[in-house]
Structures are given as structure tokens and as C-alpha cells.
C-alpha positions in Angstrom: 64.3 -38.7 31.4 65.9 -35.5 30.4 68.7 -34.7 33.9 71.2 -31.9 34.8 74.5 -32.1 36.3 74.4 -30.0 39.6 77.1 -30.2 41.7 78.2 -33.6 40.5 75.0 -35.1 40.8 72.4 -36.3 37.9 68.8 -34.9 38.6 66.6 -35.9 36.8 63.6 -33.4 35.9 60.5 -32.8 34.0 60.6 -30.2 31.2 59.5 -26.8 32.5 61.1 -27.4 36.1 63.9 -25.0 36.9 67.8 -25.9 38.2 66.7 -24.9 41.7 63.1 -27.1 41.6 65.7 -30.2 40.2 68.0 -29.9 42.9 65.5 -30.0 45.6 63.5 -32.4 44.4 67.1 -34.6 43.9 68.1 -33.4 47.6 71.7 -30.8 46.5 72.0 -28.1 48.5 71.4 -25.0 46.6 70.7 -21.5 48.9 68.1 -19.3 48.6 66.0 -16.6 50.2 63.4 -15.6 47.9 62.2 -18.4 45.9 58.9 -20.7 47.5 57.5 -23.6 45.2 53.9 -21.6 46.3 54.9 -18.5 45.0 56.0 -16.5 41.9 59.6 -16.4 40.8 61.0 -13.1 41.3 64.8 -14.2 41.9 66.0 -10.9 43.8 68.0 -12.7 46.5 70.9 -13.4 44.4 72.5 -15.9 46.6 71.5 -19.4 44.3 73.5 -17.9 41.4 75.2 -20.7 40.0 77.3 -21.0 37.0 75.7 -23.1 34.3 77.0 -24.9 31.0 74.9 -26.3 28.4 75.2 -28.4 25.1 75.4 -25.9 22.0 73.3 -27.6 19.2 75.7 -25.5 16.7 78.7 -26.7 18.0 78.5 -30.5 18.0 76.7 -30.6 21.5 79.3 -29.3 22.9 79.6 -27.9 26.4 79.6 -24.5 26.6 79.3 -21.3 29.5 75.8 -20.6 29.0 74.3 -16.8 28.0 78.1 -15.8 28.0 79.2 -17.3 31.3 77.5 -15.3 33.3 76.5 -16.5 36.9 72.4 -17.5 36.6 69.7 -17.0 38.8 69.2 -20.7 39.0 65.5 -20.5 40.8 64.1 -18.9 37.4 66.6 -20.7 35.1 64.6 -23.7 33.1 66.7 -27.1 33.2 67.8 -28.3 30.3 68.7 -32.0 28.9 72.6 -32.3 29.5 73.0 -29.1 31.5 76.3 -28.9 33.9 75.2 -26.6 37.0 77.7 -25.5 39.7 76.8 -23.8 42.4 80.2 -24.4 44.2 82.4 -23.2 41.9 85.0 -20.5 43.1 83.0 -18.0 40.7 79.8 -19.0 42.8 80.9 -19.3 45.9 82.3 -15.7 46.2 79.0 -14.1 45.0 77.8 -16.2 47.9 79.9 -15.1 50.3 79.2 -11.2 49.0 75.6 -11.8 49.0 75.7 -12.8 52.6 78.4 -9.7 53.4 75.6 -7.5 52.0 72.3 -8.8 53.8 74.3 -9.2 57.6 75.5 -5.2 56.5 72.8 -4.1 58.9 71.3 -7.2 60.3 71.5 -6.7 64.4 73.4 -9.1 66.1 70.3 -10.3 68.2 70.1 -13.9 67.5 70.1 -15.2 71.0 66.9 -13.1 71.8 65.3 -14.2 68.3 62.5 -16.4 68.1 63.5 -17.2 65.0 67.0 -18.8 66.0 67.3 -22.2 65.7 65.2 -22.2 62.1 66.6 -19.3 60.4 68.1 -19.5 56.8 70.6 -16.6 58.0 72.1 -18.3 60.7 72.0 -21.7 58.9 73.7 -19.9 55.6 75.7 -17.7 57.4 77.7 -20.4 58.9 77.7 -22.3 55.1 78.1 -19.7 52.9 79.0 -16.8 54.6 82.7 -15.0 55.7 84.1 -15.4 59.0 83.9 -11.3 59.7 82.4 -8.5 58.9 83.9 -5.4 57.1 81.5 -2.9 57.5 82.5 -0.3 60.7 80.1 2.0 59.7 76.2 2.5 62.2 73.6 0.1 61.3 70.6 0.8 59.7 67.7 0.8 62.4 64.4 0.0 61.7 61.4 0.1 64.2 59.5 -2.8 65.3 55.7 -3.0 63.5 52.1 -4.3 64.6 51.2 -5.8 61.4 47.9 -6.9 62.4 46.3 -9.3 65.3 49.0 -12.2 64.9 52.0 -11.0 63.4 54.8 -8.4 64.8 57.9 -6.9 62.2 60.9 -6.4 63.8 61.9 -4.3 60.3 65.5 -4.4 61.0 66.2 -7.9 60.3 64.2 -8.1 57.0 66.2 -9.3 54.4 63.8 -8.1 51.8 62.8 -11.6 49.8 59.3 -10.4 49.9 57.9 -13.7 50.3 55.1 -12.2 52.5 54.4 -9.5 50.1 53.8 -12.1 46.8 51.6 -14.0 49.2 49.2 -11.7 50.0 48.7 -10.9 46.4 48.8 -14.2 44.9 47.4 -16.4 47.5 45.1 -14.4 50.1 44.3 -12.0 47.4 44.4 -9.3 50.3 47.6 -7.3 49.8 48.1 -5.8 52.5 51.6 -5.7 52.6 54.1 -3.9 50.2 57.6 -2.7 49.8 57.9 1.3 51.1 61.2 3.1 50.0 64.4 2.2 48.3 67.8 1.0 49.2 68.7 0.9 52.7 65.8 2.4 53.4 63.4 -0.2 52.1 61.0 -1.8 54.5 58.0 -4.1 54.5 54.7 -2.0 55.5 50.8 -2.0 55.8 48.9 0.4 54.4 47.7 3.1 57.0 45.0 1.7 59.0 45.2 -1.4 57.4 46.6 -4.2 59.3 47.0 -7.8 58.0 43.6 -9.3 59.1 43.0 -11.8 56.2 42.0 -15.4 57.3 45.5 -17.0 56.5 47.8 -13.6 57.7 50.1 -15.8 59.9 51.3 -18.1 56.8 53.4 -15.0 56.0 55.1 -15.9 59.4 56.0 -19.5 58.5 56.9 -18.0 55.0 59.7 -15.2 56.5 63.0 -17.3 56.1 64.5 -14.4 59.0 63.7 -13.3 62.4 61.6 -10.3 60.8 57.9 -11.4 60.8 57.0 -13.1 64.5 54.5 -14.9 65.8 52.3 -13.0 68.7 51.2 -16.0 70.2 54.8 -17.3 69.8 56.4 -14.8 71.2 59.4 -15.7 73.7 57.7 -18.7 75.1 60.3 -21.3 73.7 63.6 -22.0 72.5 62.7 -23.7 68.8 65.4 -26.8 69.6 63.4 -28.3 72.4 60.4 -28.2 70.6 59.3 -31.9 69.4 57.3 -32.2 66.0 54.6 -34.6 66.4 52.4 -35.1 62.9 48.6 -34.5 63.1 45.2 -33.1 61.1 43.2 -30.4 61.6 41.1 -31.5 64.7 38.5 -28.3 64.9 37.0 -28.0 61.0 36.4 -30.3 58.2 39.3 -29.6 56.1 41.7 -32.0 57.1 44.7 -30.2 56.9 48.0 -31.1 57.6 49.9 -29.9 60.6 52.9 -30.2 62.9 51.8 -30.3 66.5 55.4 -28.5 68.4 55.3 -29.5 71.7 57.5 -29.5 74.9 56.9 -30.9 78.6 53.7 -32.3 77.9 52.3 -28.5 76.9 51.8 -27.3 73.3 53.7 -24.2 72.0 52.5 -23.9 68.8 50.9 -25.4 65.2 52.2 -25.4 62.0 51.5 -26.7 58.0 52.7 -30.0 57.2 52.9 -29.7 53.2 50.7 -31.7 51.6 49.4 -30.7 48.0 46.3 -32.6 47.8 44.8 -31.2 50.7 46.2 -28.1 52.4 49.5 -27.2 50.3 51.6 -25.5 52.0 48.8 -23.5 54.5 46.6 -23.0 57.4 44.3 -20.9 58.3 44.6 -19.4 61.5 41.3 -20.5 62.6 43.1 -23.8 62.9 46.7 -22.4 63.9 45.4 -21.2 67.1 42.5 -23.0 67.5 44.1 -25.4 70.1 43.9 -23.4 73.0 40.8 -25.5 74.7 43.3 -28.5 75.2 45.1 -26.5 77.9 42.0 -25.0 79.0 41.5 -24.7 82.8 38.4 -25.8 82.4 39.6 -29.4 81.3 38.0 -32.0 82.6 40.9 -33.8 84.7 38.8 -36.3 86.6 36.0 -39.0 86.7 32.9 -38.0 88.8 29.8 -39.8 89.4 26.7 -38.5 91.4 26.5 -39.3 95.3 23.2 -38.4 97.2 22.4 -35.4 94.6 25.8 -34.3 94.4 28.7 -34.7 91.7 31.7 -36.2 93.7 35.5 -36.6 92.6 36.1 -40.8 93.0 38.4 -43.4 91.4 38.1 -44.4 88.0 36.8 -47.9 89.1 34.1 -46.6 91.2 32.5 -44.7 88.0 32.4 -47.4 85.7 30.9 -49.4 87.8 28.0 -46.6 88.6 28.1 -45.8 84.7 27.4 -49.9 83.8 25.1 -50.3 86.3 22.7 -47.8 85.5 23.1 -48.4 81.7 22.2 -51.7 82.0 19.2 -51.2 84.3 17.6 -49.2 81.8 17.9 -51.7 79.2 17.0 -54.5 81.6 14.0 -52.3 82.0 12.8 -52.7 79.0 13.8 -49.2 78.0 16.4 -48.4 75.1 19.8 -47.3 75.3 21.2 -44.1 73.3 24.8 -42.9 72.1 25.8 -39.5 70.3 29.0 -40.0 69.3 30.5 -36.3 68.5 31.5 -35.6 65.3 35.0 -34.3 67.0 35.7 -37.8 67.9 37.7 -40.4 65.3 36.6 -43.2 63.7 38.4 -45.6 66.1 36.7 -44.1 69.1 33.3 -44.0 67.4 33.8 -47.5 66.2 34.3 -48.3 70.3 31.8 -46.3 71.5 29.1 -47.8 69.6 30.5 -51.4 70.2 29.7 -50.9 73.6 26.7 -49.6 73.2 25.6 -52.3 71.2 26.6 -55.0 73.9 24.8 -53.1 76.8 21.6 -52.8 74.3 21.5 -54.6 71.1 18.6 -52.0 70.1 20.8 -48.9 71.1 20.0 -46.0 69.1 23.0 -44.3 67.8 23.0 -40.6 66.6 25.9 -38.7 65.6 26.3 -34.9 67.8 25.4 -31.7 66.4 28.1 -30.2 63.3 28.8 -26.6 64.4 29.0 -24.0 61.2 29.7 -20.6 60.9 29.9 -18.4 58.3 30.7 -19.6 54.6 32.8 -21.2 52.8 36.1 -19.9 51.2 38.4 -20.1 48.6 42.2 -18.8 48.0 42.9 -17.1 45.6 39.7 -15.1 45.6 37.6 -16.7 42.7 39.5 -19.7 42.0 38.3 -22.6 40.9 38.5 -26.1 43.0 40.2 -27.6 39.7 42.6 -24.7 40.2 46.2 -26.0 41.8 46.5 -23.0 43.8 43.6 -23.2 45.3 43.2 -23.3 49.2 39.5 -24.1 50.4 38.9 -22.7 54.2 35.4 -25.1 55.5 32.7 -22.9 57.6 32.0 -27.0 58.6 33.7 -26.5 62.5 33.7 -30.7 62.7 36.4 -32.5 61.7 35.2 -36.3 61.8 31.0 -35.8 60.9 31.6 -37.9 57.7 33.9 -40.2 59.3 31.3 -40.8 62.5 28.4 -41.6 59.9 30.2 -43.8 57.8 31.2 -46.2 61.0 27.8 -45.7 63.1 26.2 -46.7 59.4 28.8 -49.8 58.9 27.4 -50.6 62.6 24.1 -51.3 61.7 21.1 -50.8 63.4 19.1 -47.2 64.1 21.5 -44.5 63.1 20.3 -40.9 63.5 21.2 -37.3 62.7 21.4 -35.2 65.7 17.9 -33.4 65.6 15.9 -36.8 65.6 18.3 -38.4 67.9 16.8 -35.0 70.2 13.4 -35.8 69.3 13.6 -39.6 69.8 15.7 -39.3 73.7 12.8 -36.5 74.6 10.0 -39.4 74.7 9.6 -42.2 77.3 11.2 -44.9 75.4 15.1 -44.2 76.0 16.0 -44.7 79.8 19.9 -44.3 79.4 21.9 -41.7 77.4 25.8 -41.5 76.6 26.8 -38.1 75.4 30.1 -37.4 74.0 31.2 -33.7 73.3 35.2 -33.0 72.3 34.0 -29.2 71.2 36.6 -26.5 71.3 33.3 -24.5 73.8 32.2 -26.7 77.0 28.7 -24.8 76.0 28.2 -27.1 72.8 24.9 -28.5 73.4 22.0 -26.8 72.3 19.4 -26.2 74.6 17.4 -28.7 73.8 19.4 -31.8 73.9 20.7 -30.1 78.0 16.6 -30.9 78.2 16.3 -34.0 76.8 19.2 -35.7 78.2 18.9 -35.0 82.1 19.1 -37.0 84.7 15.7 -35.2 86.3 14.0 -36.5 83.8 14.3 -40.4 84.7 17.1 -41.3 82.8 20.7 -42.2 83.4 23.0 -40.1 81.7 26.7 -40.7 81.2 28.6 -37.7 79.8 32.3 -38.0 78.5 33.6 -34.6 77.7 36.7 -32.5 77.6 35.5 -29.0 79.1 33.1 -28.1 81.8 29.7 -27.2 80.5 25.6 -27.2 81.4 25.4 -30.7 80.7 27.5 -31.8 83.6 24.8 -30.4 85.8 21.8 -33.5 84.2 24.6 -35.9 84.0 25.0 -39.2 86.5 28.7 -40.0 85.9 30.7 -37.8 84.2 34.2 -39.3 82.4 36.7 -36.6 81.2 38.1 -37.3 77.5 41.1 -36.3 74.8 41.5 -33.8 72.8 42.7 -35.0 69.6 46.3 -33.8 70.5 46.3 -36.1 73.0 45.4 -39.1 71.1 45.7 -40.9 68.0 43.4 -41.9 65.5 41.9 -41.2 62.1 39.1 -38.3 60.8 37.9 -38.2 57.2 37.7 -35.1 56.0 35.4 -33.0 53.7 36.6 -34.6 50.7 36.1 -38.4 51.6 39.8 -38.3 52.5 40.8 -40.7 55.9 44.0 -39.1 57.0 45.5 -40.6 60.3 47.5 -38.7 63.0 49.6 -39.4 66.4 49.1 -38.4 69.7 51.3 -35.7 70.4 51.0 -35.2 74.4 49.9 -37.3 77.2 46.4 -36.9 78.4 45.6 -34.5 81.2 45.9 -35.9 85.0 43.3 -38.9 84.9 41.4 -38.3 81.4 41.9 -41.1 78.5 40.6 -41.4 75.2 36.6 -41.9 74.5 38.0 -45.1 73.1 40.2 -46.3 76.1 37.2 -45.3 78.1 34.4 -47.9 75.8 37.0 -50.5 76.1 37.4 -50.3 79.9 33.1 -49.9 80.4 33.2 -53.2 78.4 36.0 -54.6 80.4 33.8 -53.8 83.5 30.6 -55.2 81.9 32.1 -58.1 81.3 32.9 -58.8 84.9 36.9 -58.5 83.7 39.0 -56.5 86.2 41.0 -53.6 85.0 44.9 -53.8 85.1 47.8 -51.7 86.6 45.7 -50.7 89.9 47.9 -48.1 91.2 48.5 -44.7 90.0 51.8 -43.8 89.4 53.7 -41.2 87.6 56.1 -41.5 84.5 58.6 -39.2 83.2 59.0 -39.2 79.6 61.8 -38.2 78.6 63.6 -37.9 74.7 66.0 -40.3 73.9 68.6 -37.2 72.7 71.3 -36.4 75.3 71.0 -33.2 76.6 67.1 -32.7 76.1 64.7 -31.8 79.0 61.9 -34.3 80.2 59.2 -34.3 77.3 56.2 -34.5 79.5 54.8 -36.6 82.9 52.4 -39.3 82.4 49.8 -40.7 85.2 49.3 -44.3 84.2 46.0 -45.4 85.1 43.3 -48.7 85.8 42.5 -49.9 82.5 41.7 -52.9 80.3 43.2 -53.9 77.3 45.2 -50.8 75.4 43.6 -48.7 73.0 46.1 -48.7 69.9 44.2 -47.0 67.0 46.1 -49.0 64.3 45.3 -52.3 65.9 41.2 -51.1 66.0 41.5 -50.0 62.7 42.7 -54.0 61.9 39.8 -54.8 63.5 37.1 -52.6 62.1 37.8 -53.6 58.5 37.8 -57.6 59.8 34.2 -56.9 61.7 32.6 -55.3 58.7 33.3 -55.1 55.0 32.0 -51.5 54.7 34.7 -50.7 57.0 37.6 -52.4 54.6 38.7 -48.8 53.6 40.5 -48.3 57.6 43.2 -51.3 56.4 44.3 -49.8 53.3 43.1 -46.6 52.2 44.4 -44.6 55.6 47.0 -42.0 54.9 49.6 -42.6 57.2 51.6 -39.5 58.3 55.3 -39.5 57.5 57.7 -39.2 60.8 59.0 -36.0 61.7 62.4 -35.3 60.2 65.5 -35.3 62.6 67.4 -32.5 62.5 71.5 -32.9 62.8 73.8 -30.1 64.1 76.1 -28.8 61.5 79.0 -28.2 63.7 80.6 -31.3 65.6 79.6 -31.7 69.4 82.4 -31.8 71.7 81.9 -33.5 75.3 83.5 -31.2 77.7 
């Protein structure tokens, strides 16, 4: 395999790669601003320039200065076998210091109030490659703040003109809202008059910006980034299966950012996915178990509610009527398995169904016109359910009668079904169409157990209400629209007395078998990060429960139980751990 030597390190590369790409693949640090793997190469920031030596075939392949010895942009210069590159030589270091000095001439000293502080390449490179003092004495050029659209603010005086954002709107979204206006020190990013950046991928320009110029309105002044923890997750509201980082602190989600996966979402996510987590902290969250007493729903201990639920479901099955379970496509595969096991344990002939799969609009591909086989193609799905295929997969493997949503509603509307378990977990509490609300109503002589996350009209027709968890509060597996099984981890603890649907199913199974639930005392546990000097991460309520619902163990159990679910043993894509960032400066205890 051909190799190029960069700063004394031999870096293998594939033909066609540039020097910078070979360095990045080998973990060799070369500073850069304008380069991005998903965008065209313009070589405009000039901080990646290096000295390049290459074998000269006309002189017995002796190493000689390439292109006359001038500094070359490593982001744009193709790597060739036997090249020797120096970005740490005096000539290259002098260029790096000069570039940093030019970039900081008009840059404001507002790092203490900038949202990018802590993850800013300008800060990092200023410390690593810049000068210790500024020689600029004149008045700085000031540019205004600009509102570019529903999600993006531009602090123009912080911009270093890397043009990543402009190239993104032209090459990826294909909408070209951004352009470069002016020249010299008056140059700035702008939008065309009356045309904001409103494409479905607009907030990706915030992630692309290497400095604090483009900022997220939703995250503005919300939290310091060094307090945030990053948990690998999967898109929990659409069928895309996009890979995400959920960034949170003290049990609260603050933002969602894309996690690179070239086989699924490349480097991007949609604005819908980025801002679709707000229901996690909605005021309408169901926070405690409820049961119906004298015709009214009252909050009560989970043990009492579980006992009422099992008693009502069992009486319906023993009375000759069937149990029906509606599994939401918003739940994980492990949740679906646990709930189906519960239903079949109560009634071996239980009717299983898949909840409504919501759709909005049509599928879109970016850049517009790109084919599915195009390596640049990014797909936005109109299907607003993350696991419809996974739920169908699991319920079909359990066996017995499995219905789609419309057939399920027609079945429970008759006299055959005497008890219904409904699950929701949608982003809105009014997810249930009216036919379902009418059919699954206790006033029609059926016993109804509702497991949901948000309050809605179905509560009025339920006998027992059990609060569930959003995808951010539990671990599990989703199967996306391409049939890919991807696991994710819990980012934050559940709210108050809520628990995952899988844990609820395990607890109900324990009550069904007459087993006592462990941990009878309600206690609060403060979860503290192990790093010194950090604030508490969250407060978690420990509830009475049966055996702990562990997603990895349940996947292994599913694979052992039926050959149709063998994929859950070895074909699930597991998330990579979050990177740990070490301080570049020495920490001194005072």
C-alpha cells in the first residue's frame, strides 16, 4: 500500500486521497478550517500549508522539494507514494502563526460569552499555532448580527470566511440561500433579501462552522458545552435511523447533533430530527401511575396499579374474551418483545397489532436529483416512526395473529375483545385517530391499560394509566427504513415515576406470577459524573421493580427464543463510545 510520511509518521493512503485526508485517517494533526470531507475543496484558509518533498523520477527518485519548495495546501495536494511532508517545519509554523494573526485581526474578544467557546477551532488553534500577543493596534472592523432564518443566527464579526456554510447550501441542500458579499475586510456571509435559510437541513451549517459565527437560536446561551455529556443515540422520531449525539446535563437534553455514519446519514441530520426532542421535557408528560377508582382516575402506587391492571386483563381472558395488544412503532424492538410476551402469557391467543405509522409529506433526497446510489445522497423520510419494521419483525416472530393498525381497530370494535393494552410514545399526545379512541374505551365494556408518555384523549377511556419513557430515557434497538438494526443508549434518567415499556412489561409479568417487586422504598439517587469539578448529572428515582430490563440481555434472550430473531444476537450495530476530551493545558490544584 502506498505511504506518505507526514511529520515523521508513515501514513498509508489510497490513490486519490489528499495529504490532509491521509493525515486525518492516520491521526496526524494538521490544522484546517475550510476543509470538510463532505464538501468541495477550496483551499482558502491556508493554515494547512506544508512543505512537501517528493521522489524525482528524473533524478534517481531522490527526494526534492515539490513545486519548487513553496508551501502547498495539504487539503488539495494529492498524496503520492514516497512523499515527505512537514507541517511542523519553521517555514510551515511561520505560515500558521501568520494565518492565525490575520484571522484574529478583526475578531472580537468575546470568548467568555460565545456559545462556541469550548469547541471552537479558533480558540484551539490560537493556543496551539498562534502568537501569544497581538500586534494589531488599529480599530477593528465591526459587522452586525444577522437573523438568517428560523434556526440560525450569524455573528458576522466572528466569521473567518471559510465558506463551509455557503458550499453546504449549494452542494448538499441545493438551495443556495447563502453567499459571500463584499471583498477584503468588508467581506461577509449574507442571505439574499427576503430569502432566509429555511431548507430542511438548514441547521447543519451551525455544525459546519468552525468558529462562533453561526449559532443555534435554540441553544443560544443555554448551557456551557464543557458541562454537556454526549450519549450516542438514533433518530427516535422518523424512519431514517440517523445517528445522533444527545447532549445533556443534569438530566436534561440541551441539543442534538449528528453522529457521523457514512452508511446512514453521512455527516448531516434534518432540522426535524435536531429539534424534535422537545416532547421529552413537555409539561404534558405522564409522571405517575394512575388507576380508576369510583369512576375517576387517581394517582396511586405502582404496585396497586399493576395489581389492578393484571386483575382486569386476567378477568377478561378468563371470561372467554380475548386480549388485544397495540404496540406503537415508536417503541424499541426489546419493548415490543417484552409486551408481546406479557400479552401471550395472559392470553395465549392474544391479538397483536402495530400502532399507526404517521406520515407527513413525501420522501426527499438531497442534493435534489441525486440517486439512491449516489455517495452524496442524503434521504429525508416522510414516515414519522423510527421502528415500524422492527415492531412488525418482532411480533411476527412471536407468532399468532398479528394485525396492521386498521385491521386491529376493526377487531377490537367487536365483542370478541374484552381487554386492550395500548402503547403510544408519540411526539404528541393526540396521536390516536378517533376510531381507535372510540373502540378502545372502557365505557364499551372493555378493560383498557394505557402505557404512554404524553397526556391525551385516550386517558379518559383507560382503566389504568402507566407512564412510559421516551427514546432518550432508555436503551434499545430500532430498525430503520433500510432494514438496518441499530442499538442506542439511554441518555437521561426517566422523569419521576415513569419507566420504560419493557420494564413495565417485566413488572406486570412478575405480578402475574405472584412475585414481589424488589426495592419497595422510593429513594432518590444523585448521579454524579466521575470527572473532578463537574456538576451533578441528574437525580434518579428508584422504583419498585422486578428484574432489571437490560436491552442487551433482552436481545440475547430474543435470539435464543426464536430463530427468526437471530439477527439480534450478531447483526445489531452498536454505538461507538463518546470521545473523551483531554485538556490541552496543565491542570493545577490550588
